[in-house]
C-alpha positions, 0 to 999 in steps of 0.5 A: 838611068836618067829617072835615077840621076834626077831623084838622086839630084833632088835628095841633094837639094833637099838637105836640111838647113841644119845640116848645112849649119853644122858643116859650116860649124865643123869647118870652123872648128876645124880651121880654129884647131888648125890655126892653134896647131900652127901657132903651137908648132911656130912657137917651138919652131922659134924656140929651138934655137934657145934664148927666147923669152915672153916679151911684150912691145909697145908698137903704137905710142901716140897714147900713153896707155895703149899700143901693146902686143904680146909677143916672144923675143929670142937673142941671136948673136948680135940682135934682138928679134921680136915675134908677135904671139898670134902671128903665123909669120916665121919672120920677126916683126921687129929686130934690133942691134945689140950696139944700137940699143941704150937702156934708159930705165924701168917702171911699173906698168900704169893704169890700163897697162896693168891689165893688157901685159902679164902680171909680173912684167915690168915696162923697160925703155930704150933707145935705138937709132932716135927711136924709143922702144919700150918692151915689157918683160919679167924681172928674170928676163930683164936681167938676161936683157941687161946682161945681153946688152952688156956682153960683147963677141970675142974680138970685139974693139972694147974701146968703142 
């Protein structure tokens, strides 16, 4: 019995190196596929409430041509939530309340921004609580964004 166990142990130790490489490559491929599937499921879960659109957000504003991150926006009753595209987190990375956002204007992407952002997107600038918020979205999404900013819930005090 011990000879059979020794022989089996020797066979396990003699696994060629290329089989280990194939096993590791298979595990990496499986991990990439599971990550992609998780991203698709997360996007569908976020979009199930409706009111979602593609929007990039400039997280770092130290350099004028850098800091853009692709994402997805979702309107709720009184706020705009922004989610990173390649994150698995179900929570928004940033959120702005409707009453705090003030639309300042729009511009075409400049320099390297043209390669970073989606081809037809415009860059818009907003003020939110003493900070500048830069978003990039399509012209159709911009129209929806402006409508959302101007809209108020029923029972809102319009004198403010």
